[in-house]
N, C-alpha and C positions, 0 to 999 in steps of 0.2 A: 504674469497676473503675471499660468500661466501660467503654477498654475503654480499640483506642485510643479506649476509652471516652471519648472525649472531646476518649469514655465512657471513657474509659478509666477503669482506675482500681485500682491495687493497693495495699494497705493501707501497706506500707512506703514505697512510692514517694511517698506523700501527705506522708511527712514533708517532702520537699525539692522536690517539683516541682508545678507548676499544672496539669499535664496529667493525664488520667487515662486509663489503659490499659483501655480499656472494650470492653466487650463486643462484639460479633459474635462458631462452634464445631463439634459433630459426634458420631458413635456407634461403640460397639462394644465390644470384648474387654476384658480386665481385670487385676484384681488378683490377690489372694490370695497364698499363700505357705505353705509347709508346714512350715517351721521356727520355732522359737521366737524372739521378738524378741531381738536381739543387743545387747551393749553395756551401758552402765552408765546409769542415768537421771540421774546427778549428773556425770558426766565425759564427757570424748571431744572429738573433733574433728568438725566437721560442715561440709559443704559444702552450700552454699545457691545454687541456679540460678535466674535470673531471666530474662525478656525485658527487655533494655534494655543500656546500655553503661556505661562507668566513670563517666559523669556521675552516676549514682546512688549511687555508693559511699559518700558522705559519709552519705546517708539510711540506708544499711544500717548503717552504722558507728554512727549515732545509736541505731538500734533495738537492735543487739546490745550496745552499753553499758548500756542500760537493762535488758536481760534478764541481763547479767552481774552487776549488782547484786545478784541473787537466786542466780545459777548460776555463779560465777566460774570453776570447773573444766570449763565447757563452752565450747569455743573455736569460733566461727563463722567461715565465710570465704564472702562473697559471690562469685558469679562471674556476671557478665551475658554474655549472648548477644546481640548486636545483629541479630537476625533482622527481616525485614521484616513477618511476620506470624505467627500462632500455628501455622500449618502448617509453615512453614520451622523455627520454633524447636522444636517437638516432633520433628519428624524429626532435627533436629541433636542434641537430648538422647538420643532413642532410639539413634541411630548410636553416641554417645559411650558410652552405657551398654553396648552391644552390644561395643563395642571394650574394654571393660574397665574405664572410667573409674568411679570410685565417686562417686556424687551421694546425697545424703542426703535433700534436702527440695526439690522443684521448685514454685516459685511459678506458679500457674496462673489466669488469668482465665476469665471464663464462656466465651468464645471457643474456649479450647483444652481444656476439661475432657473433652468426649467423646472428642476425638482422641487425648488422654493415655490414657484408658482403654481405647481401642482398641489400644494399643501393648503392653499387658500388662507393663508396667515397674513397675507401683505396688503396693505392699503393701496387704494388706486390713488397715483400721483396726479392725475388729471386735475383735480381742483387746485392743487398748489401751483402746478405749471401755469394754469388760467390766470391765477392771481399775481403771479410774477413772470407773465409771459416775456416781457422785455429782457429780463434777466437770463431765462431759459433760451428765449431766441439768440441771445449774443453768444451764449454758449454752444448752441447747435451751430451757429455760423463759424465757429472757430475750430471745429473738430473734424474730421473726416468724415462726409457723409456715409460712407460705409459703416462707421462705428455707430451712428444713429440706426442705419437701416439694419444692422445686426442687432442691435438691441430690440428693436421690433419684431424682427422675424423669430427670433430664438428666446426672448425673454418676456413677451407681452402675457397679459392675462387670457382667459378664455374668449373673452368678448372683445379683445384689443386694448384691454386697460393697460396703462403705462405704469408698470410695477418697479421699474428700477431706472436710475439715472447712471449711465455708463461713465466709468473714469477712466483711469491710466491703464495701458496695455502692454503686452510684450509680443513682438514679433521674433523672427529667427533671422541672424546675419552670422558672418564669420569676422572675427578680430585677427588679422592677420600680422604677424611677426616680421617686421620689415627686414630686420637684420638678416633672419634665416632666407628670405627670399632674395635679399642682395646677394648673399653669400653663395647662393645657388644660381646665381644670373637670370632669375626669374621675374618677370615683369608683372607687377601687381596691376590689374585692369583698372585703368584710369577712370572710367565710368562706373565701376563697382560692379560690372557685369561680366559673367564668364560662363563658358559651357561645361557640361560634365566631362567631356573630352580633354579641353584646355585644362581642367582641373586635375584630371589623371596624368596630363603630362606634366604639370607643375609638381605633382606629388612624386613622380619617377625622378625628376631632375633635382629636386630637394634632397631625396633619400640618397641619389646617387653621389651628389657634392658635398653634402653636409652630415648624413646619415639620421637626419632628422624626420619624425613622422609629420605628414601634413595634418592630420587630426586624430584625436582620440576616438576610439570605438565605443558606442553606447547603445542602449535599447530603449530609452525614455520615449514615451509616446509624443510629448510635445516637442522635444530638442533633438530627436534623432530619427525617428520613424518618419514623422509629418514634413520635415524639410524635403527629403528624397521623394516623398510621395507627391506633394505638391509641385516641385519642380518638374514633375512629369505628367501633370494634369491628373493627377491621381489623389484619392483620399481613402479613409477607411471606411466611410459612409457616403451616400449620396447627399444631394444638397439639403435636403430637409431632415436628414438622419432618420429616415424611415427604413432603409435599407442597407446592410453593409456592402461595400464594395472592395472588400479587402484582397480579393485574389483576382482582380482584373489584370489583363494582361500589362498595363501600365504600373500597377502596384506590384507585380512580381518583378518587373523589370527594375523597379527602385530599390527592391530589397536586394537583388543580384549586384545592383551598383554598390551599394554598401557593404556587402560580403567582399566585393573585389578588392576594395581598400585593405581589407584585412588580409585576404589571401595573397595579395601582392606585396604585402609587407609595408603598405604605405599608412596603415594604423596599426597600433599594437594589439594583441589578441584582447578581446573584452574581458572584463573581470580582472582579478589580480589586484596589485597594488601600485599601478601607474598613476603618478602625481602630475596631472595635466598642468597646473599652475606652475610647479617647480621646473617641469620640463620646458615649459614656455620661457620662463625666465633664463633658463640655462642654454636655450637655443637648441633644444631637443624636440621641440613641438612647433610647427609653423602656425598653428591656428588654435584660439579658443572659441568655441561655438555658443551662442546664445542670444538672448535677446538684450534688455539692458544691463542685467544682472552681471554680467562679467566686469562691468567699467570699475567696480569696487575693488576685485582683485588686481586689475591692470593698474590701478592707483596704488595699490599697496605694494606691488612689484616695481613702481617706478618705471612702468612700461608705456605710459601714455603717450609719449612723443614717439615711439618707436612702433606704434600700433595703428592699423588702419581697418575701419569696417568697411567690409564690402558684402554684396548679396550672396545668397547661397547660388551655387552654379546651376545651371539650367540644362534640362534635356529638351523640353518643349516650349517651357513659358517661365516668367519669374513667378516664383512660389513662395509662401511661407504660411505656416500656422499663426493663429492670434488668438490671444485669450486677453480677457480685460475684467477688471474688477468692477463692481456695481453697488449702487448705495439705493435703499429703500426705507421705508416707514412700516411698522408692524401694525397691524390692525387694532390691537389692543393698546397700542401706546395711549398713554394718558397725557402725553406732550407732544402731540403730532406737529404743532406750530413750530416749538423748539426744534424738533427733529429736522423740519425743513430748513430752518435757519441754517443748521449744521450742514445739511446737503448742499445749501447755497453756497456754503463757504468753500465746501470741495470743489464746486463748480468754478469758483472765481480764479481769475488769472493770478491773483496774489498767492492763493494757496498752490497753485501749480508751479509757480516760479519756486515757492518755499521747499517743494518737495524736490525739484529739480537743483537746487542749488545746494542742499544738504546730500546730494549723491544718491538719490532714490534709485531703486533698481527696476523702475518701470518707465516706459515712455509717455510723456504729459500727453494727455487727450488733445489738450489745447495746441493747435498747430502753431500758433503765435509764441508758444512757450517753447516747444521743440525746436524752433528756429532760433531761439534768442541764447543770449550768452549764458543764461541761467542753465541751460541744458548743454550747451556745446564747450563751454569753459571746462578746462581740466578733464576732457573727455577725447578719445581718439578720433582722428580725422574720419570723416565720414559718417560719424554717429547719426546725423540727421536721416540717413538710408533706413534706419529703424522705423522712423516716422512716416517715412515716404512708403515704406513696404505694406502699409494697411491699404493702400489704393489695390493691392493685388493679392491680399492675404485671405486665407480661407479659416473661418471660425474652427477651433478644434472640437470635432464632432464629440458631442456629450450626452448620449442617450440617458433614460432614466435609469438603467442599470450600469451608470458609467463606470464605478469603480470596478465591476467585473469585466467590463468590455476592455478597460484599460489593462487588466492583467493577462487577458487573451491576447491583445495586440503586441504587448511589450515582451511576453514569453516566446511568441512566434517570431519576432524580430530577432531576439538573442538567439535563438536556435538557428537561423539562417546565417547570421553574420559570425557566429562561432563555428560555421561548417558542420553543424550536427544535423541539418535536414536540408533537403532540396527545398527551394524557395517555392515553386508551386505547390507541391505536396504539402508543405507546411503552412502556406496561405489557404489552400483549399479547407484544410482542417480547422483553421482558426476561423475562416468563413462561416463554416457550419455552426461553431460555437457562438459567434455573434449573431446569426439568424435566430438562434434559439434564445438569445437574450431579448431581441427585438420582439420575438412573438410571445415571450411570456414576462413582458414588463409588470 
């Protein structure tokens, strides 16, 4: 988003924060609503609920101020819920709705979309889409078809209702320190593509010539495990998230690759006090890995001109996880028309350019914006590759019991890269736990 994408990543949080709420989610029930949309499209009060705390309030105020330049009579109020994960957040929101609290729009990252769909608290957006078909068609035509496809596959209502409009997203890439690569005599791939073997060779050359690590070691679901899995044709679950696949031969090989980096001294031991940003600035680290969110740190470090974004190295195929934020309207909203006006604003090219220009931490959904100077100015060379990665990206699997699944996945990955457990045995044990979570959702 992506979640804690970062992954994280929600469009409006991108205005003020360097983290991204990214993706890790689930399945079921849905939207619909028998009555006509309520309220006026040009006025009213809207309550906007998001996962987060009061620290993000300035970000939302900036977003709303931009919106109010066009619609001064629609008043928005953001309300953060500081839940620990999307399951807790969705349950809290559903409980408040059931208790009579009126909520108009709920901001939901990939991890929570299926879970919210299963609660039956969201309105079917079909009637709104039909009334503004030209506007929505223009949006669909300007985003990667995969994003629209993923929205339909993983976030529809039980009868195919459209419950969400997808927004900005995050994929994974590598931000390379040109000075470190130059000092080691290692050529950065001109087309942004390289193999695992080429990456290992680069890591050894960099270590031998400069003493720098090629990357930091980590165990996050989105930012560490999934990139290695997807570039080997693997994932944590199958395509429809009904069956775990965390102990497949390809997944085991991916975990062994991540461990190899640590074992051979190309990455520091996980944990501890390693400061990746400081090391990157000092030439002691050759890459910062992430979606769009590292760009803010790169700017703060005055390293934009000395950085290039490339794809994650591959074993069998280009790969990346992807998580995206999404917008909806609650069934009990008394101002559904005004809420739809706000969602249309979020779909607009103007809003996309605004987010990109202020240095947001997500990739704009509109490809025209991602290719524009609003996104590429004051950003590392190759940043457009983050948008292009959507064409081969895998939605981060997010089952109903997503928070528990993420814990299992990350603990197993950390065990392996720390050298505390054999990859196959560790992933076999994690697989059994994940199968239990699917069976007892």
